N, CA, C and O atoms as a MOPAC input file, in Angstrom:
PM7 MOZYME 1SCF
protein

 N      0.81700 1    -1.18100 1     0.00300 1
 C     -0.00300 1    -0.00400 1     0.00500 1
 C      0.85600 1     1.24900 1    -0.00800 1
 O      1.98700 1     1.24400 1     0.47800 1
 N      0.31800 1     2.30800 1    -0.56100 1
 C      1.06000 1     3.57000 1    -0.66500 1
 C      0.96300 1     4.35800 1     0.61500 1
 O      0.02500 1     4.18900 1     1.39400 1
 N      1.93300 1     5.21800 1     0.82800 1
 C      1.95200 1     6.10000 1     1.99000 1
 C      0.93100 1     7.22500 1     1.76100 1
 O      0.88600 1     7.79100 1     0.66800 1
 N      0.12100 1     7.55500 1     2.76000 1
 C     -0.87000 1     8.63200 1     2.56000 1
 C     -0.20400 1     9.98800 1     2.32700 1
 O      0.85800 1    10.28000 1     2.87600 1
 N     -0.85100 1    10.80500 1     1.50400 1
 C     -0.27300 1    12.10600 1     1.14300 1
 C     -0.52400 1    13.16300 1     2.21300 1
 O      0.23200 1    14.13000 1     2.30500 1
 N     -1.57000 1    12.99900 1     3.02300 1
 C     -1.88600 1    14.00900 1     4.02000 1
 C     -1.29200 1    13.67400 1     5.38300 1
 O     -1.17200 1    12.50500 1     5.74900 1
 N     -0.92700 1    14.70100 1     6.12000 1
 C     -0.38900 1    14.57500 1     7.45600 1
 C     -1.31600 1    15.31700 1     8.41100 1
 O     -1.97100 1    16.28600 1     8.02600 1
 N     -1.36700 1    14.85900 1     9.65400 1
 C     -2.12900 1    15.57400 1    10.65800 1
 C     -1.22200 1    16.65700 1    11.25500 1
 O     -0.05400 1    16.40400 1    11.55000 1
 N     -1.76800 1    17.85200 1    11.42600 1
 C     -1.05500 1    18.97200 1    12.03300 1
 C     -1.87700 1    19.54900 1    13.15500 1
 O     -3.10400 1    19.45300 1    13.14200 1
 N     -1.22600 1    20.14000 1    14.11500 1
 C     -1.90400 1    20.74500 1    15.26400 1
 C     -1.92100 1    22.24200 1    15.04200 1
 O     -0.88300 1    22.84500 1    14.76800 1
 N     -3.10600 1    22.85100 1    15.16100 1
 C     -3.27700 1    24.29400 1    15.03300 1
 C     -3.39700 1    24.85900 1    16.43300 1
 O     -4.38900 1    24.60400 1    17.11500 1
 N     -2.39500 1    25.63000 1    16.88400 1
 C     -2.33200 1    26.13400 1    18.27100 1
 C     -2.76600 1    27.60200 1    18.27700 1
 O     -2.39900 1    28.36800 1    17.38600 1
 N     -3.53600 1    27.97900 1    19.27400 1
 C     -4.04100 1    29.33000 1    19.41900 1
 C     -2.91500 1    30.29800 1    19.74300 1
 O     -2.04200 1    29.98100 1    20.55000 1
 N     -2.92200 1    31.47500 1    19.12400 1
 C     -1.93000 1    32.49900 1    19.40800 1
 C     -2.30000 1    33.31500 1    20.64600 1
 O     -1.54100 1    34.18900 1    21.06400 1
 N     -3.48000 1    33.02700 1    21.24000 1
 C     -3.89900 1    33.72600 1    22.45000 1
 C     -3.26800 1    33.09500 1    23.69000 1
 O     -3.57600 1    33.51300 1    24.80600 1
 N     -2.38700 1    32.09200 1    23.52200 1
 C     -1.69800 1    31.40400 1    24.59800 1
 C     -2.63800 1    30.79000 1    25.63600 1
 O     -2.38300 1    30.84700 1    26.83900 1
 N     -3.73400 1    30.19800 1    25.13900 1
 C     -4.66700 1    29.53000 1    26.03800 1
 C     -4.40400 1    28.04300 1    26.12600 1
 O     -4.92400 1    27.37400 1    27.01800 1
 N     -3.59400 1    27.50600 1    25.20000 1
 C     -3.35400 1    26.08500 1    25.16900 1
 C     -4.38800 1    25.30700 1    24.33800 1
 O     -4.26100 1    24.09500 1    24.16100 1
 N     -5.39400 1    25.99900 1    23.83900 1
 C     -6.41400 1    25.35200 1    23.01600 1
 C     -5.84700 1    25.08700 1    21.62300 1
 O     -5.09100 1    25.90000 1    21.09100 1
 N     -6.21800 1    23.93500 1    21.02800 1
 C     -5.72600 1    23.61700 1    19.68100 1
 C     -6.77200 1    22.82500 1    18.92400 1
 O     -7.64400 1    22.18900 1    19.51600 1
 N     -6.67100 1    22.87300 1    17.60900 1
 C     -7.44300 1    22.04900 1    16.69200 1
 C     -6.48100 1    21.09800 1    16.01200 1
 O     -5.29000 1    21.39200 1    15.91100 1
 N     -6.98400 1    19.94700 1    15.53700 1
 C     -6.19700 1    19.02500 1    14.73800 1
 C     -6.81800 1    18.98300 1    13.35900 1
 O     -8.02500 1    18.78500 1    13.22100 1
 N     -5.99300 1    19.16800 1    12.33000 1
 C     -6.47700 1    19.15900 1    10.96300 1
 C     -5.48300 1    18.41100 1    10.07900 1
 O     -4.42200 1    17.99100 1    10.54100 1
 N     -5.82900 1    18.24900 1     8.81700 1
 C     -4.96800 1    17.55600 1     7.87000 1
 C     -4.38400 1    18.55700 1     6.85900 1
 O     -4.97800 1    19.59400 1     6.56400 1
 N     -3.19900 1    18.20300 1     6.34200 1
 C     -2.51100 1    19.07300 1     5.38200 1
 C     -1.75800 1    18.19300 1     4.39700 1
 O     -1.16600 1    17.18600 1     4.78600 1
 N     -1.77900 1    18.56200 1     3.13900 1
 C     -1.02000 1    17.86300 1     2.12100 1
 C      0.29400 1    18.65800 1     1.91800 1
 O      0.26000 1    19.72400 1     1.30300 1
 N      1.42500 1    18.17700 1     2.41000 1
 C      2.67900 1    18.94300 1     2.30900 1
 C      3.22200 1    19.02300 1     0.87600 1
 O      4.09600 1    19.84800 1     0.60800 1
 N      2.74900 1    18.21900 1    -0.02000 1
 C      3.20900 1    18.29900 1    -1.43600 1
 C      2.63900 1    19.54900 1    -2.10700 1
 O      3.32500 1    20.20400 1    -2.89100 1
 N      1.37000 1    19.88100 1    -1.79400 1
 C      0.73400 1    21.03000 1    -2.42200 1
 C      0.90400 1    22.31100 1    -1.63200 1
 O      0.98700 1    23.39200 1    -2.21300 1
 N      0.95600 1    22.20300 1    -0.30400 1
 C      1.01300 1    23.35400 1     0.58500 1
 C      2.27500 1    23.26100 1     1.42800 1
 O      2.27900 1    22.60800 1     2.47100 1
 N      3.34300 1    23.90800 1     0.98600 1
 C      4.64000 1    23.75600 1     1.65000 1
 C      4.81200 1    24.69100 1     2.84300 1
 O      5.55100 1    24.36800 1     3.77300 1
 N      4.13900 1    25.85000 1     2.83400 1
 C      4.30100 1    26.79500 1     3.95000 1
 C      3.40500 1    26.37300 1     5.12500 1
 O      2.52400 1    25.52700 1     4.97500 1
 N      3.64400 1    26.97000 1     6.27500 1
 C      2.86300 1    26.65300 1     7.47800 1
 C      1.47000 1    27.26000 1     7.38900 1
 O      1.29000 1    28.37000 1     6.88900 1
 N      0.49300 1    26.51300 1     7.88300 1
 C     -0.89300 1    26.99300 1     7.88700 1
 C     -1.07200 1    28.07900 1     8.94300 1
 O     -0.42400 1    28.07100 1     9.99000 1
 N     -1.95700 1    28.99700 1     8.64200 1
 C     -2.34100 1    30.06000 1     9.58700 1
 C     -3.77900 1    30.43200 1     9.23800 1
 O     -4.06900 1    30.86900 1     8.12500 1
 N     -4.68400 1    30.25000 1    10.22100 1
 C     -6.07400 1    30.57200 1     9.94800 1
 C     -6.75300 1    31.11900 1    11.19500 1
 O     -6.30900 1    30.88800 1    12.32000 1
 N     -7.83000 1    31.84400 1    10.97000 1
 C     -8.62200 1    32.44400 1    12.04200 1
 C     -9.71800 1    31.45400 1    12.40200 1
 O    -10.53900 1    31.09100 1    11.56000 1
 N     -9.72800 1    31.01500 1    13.66700 1
 C    -10.76400 1    30.10400 1    14.14300 1
 C    -11.19900 1    30.53900 1    15.54100 1
 O    -10.59400 1    31.41500 1    16.15800 1
 N    -12.25200 1    29.90700 1    16.01400 1
 C    -12.83600 1    30.24600 1    17.31400 1
 C    -12.06600 1    29.58900 1    18.47300 1
 O    -11.80900 1    28.38500 1    18.44200 1
 N    -11.70400 1    30.36700 1    19.47700 1
 C    -11.05200 1    29.85100 1    20.68800 1
 C    -12.08000 1    29.98200 1    21.82600 1
 O    -12.36100 1    31.09200 1    22.27800 1
 N    -12.63600 1    28.86600 1    22.28400 1
 C    -13.67100 1    28.93200 1    23.32600 1
 C    -13.17900 1    29.38500 1    24.69500 1
 O    -13.99400 1    29.76500 1    25.53600 1
 N    -11.86500 1    29.35600 1    24.94800 1
 C    -11.31700 1    29.76300 1    26.22500 1
 C    -11.45900 1    31.29000 1    26.36300 1
 O    -11.91100 1    31.78500 1    27.39500 1
 N    -11.07400 1    32.01600 1    25.32900 1
 C    -11.20900 1    33.49600 1    25.36000 1
 C    -12.52400 1    33.97000 1    24.72300 1
 O    -12.84800 1    35.15700 1    24.75400 1
 N    -13.27300 1    33.02200 1    24.14700 1
 C    -14.54900 1    33.28000 1    23.50100 1
 C    -14.43200 1    34.34800 1    22.40200 1
 O    -15.23300 1    35.27900 1    22.33000 1
 N    -13.41300 1    34.18300 1    21.55400 1
 C    -13.20300 1    35.06800 1    20.40500 1
 C    -12.60800 1    34.28200 1    19.24600 1
 O    -12.12900 1    33.16300 1    19.42800 1
 N    -12.64000 1    34.86200 1    18.07400 1
 C    -11.91000 1    34.31800 1    16.93900 1
 C    -10.49800 1    34.86900 1    16.99300 1
 O    -10.29800 1    36.08200 1    17.06500 1
 N     -9.52800 1    33.98200 1    16.95700 1
 C     -8.10800 1    34.36800 1    16.99200 1
 C     -7.35900 1    33.59500 1    15.91500 1
 O     -7.89800 1    32.66000 1    15.32200 1
 N     -6.12900 1    33.98500 1    15.66900 1
 C     -5.28900 1    33.30400 1    14.67700 1
 C     -4.71500 1    32.04000 1    15.29600 1
 O     -4.20100 1    32.05300 1    16.41400 1
 N     -4.81300 1    30.95700 1    14.55100 1
 C     -4.22000 1    29.67700 1    14.95300 1
 C     -3.07200 1    29.37600 1    13.99400 1
 O     -3.22100 1    29.53700 1    12.78300 1
 N     -1.92700 1    28.94100 1    14.52200 1
 C     -0.75700 1    28.65100 1    13.69900 1
 C     -0.42200 1    27.18000 1    13.80700 1
 O     -0.67900 1    26.53800 1    14.82600 1
 N      0.15200 1    26.66000 1    12.74400 1
 C      0.49600 1    25.23900 1    12.67800 1
 C      1.70800 1    24.92300 1    13.55100 1
 O      2.66900 1    25.69000 1    13.60500 1
 N      1.64500 1    23.78100 1    14.23100 1
 C      2.79200 1    23.26000 1    14.94700 1
 C      2.81000 1    21.75000 1    14.75900 1
 O      1.83400 1    21.17800 1    14.27300 1
 N      3.88400 1    21.10600 1    15.12800 1
 C      4.02200 1    19.67000 1    14.92200 1
 C      3.22500 1    18.89200 1    15.95600 1
 O      3.04300 1    19.32900 1    17.09200 1
 N      2.75100 1    17.71500 1    15.52300 1
 C      2.10600 1    16.76900 1    16.44100 1
 C      3.20500 1    15.99000 1    17.15000 1
 O      4.26700 1    15.77000 1    16.56700 1
 N      2.98300 1    15.56900 1    18.38200 1
 C      3.96900 1    14.78500 1    19.09300 1
 C      3.84700 1    13.31600 1    18.77100 1
 O      4.61200 1    12.50400 1    19.29200 1

């Protein structure tokens, strides 16, 4: 079987709350780090989430 093209990445909140989302990314098509605005329920606002490595 072939190796899957997508990897799981952790999206960590820039509000330093420790909250994170887990999403998938295809590193062949998208080489730069992901950065998106999502909801952080700890601060109850939309904030920027940045990609970090999964352990």
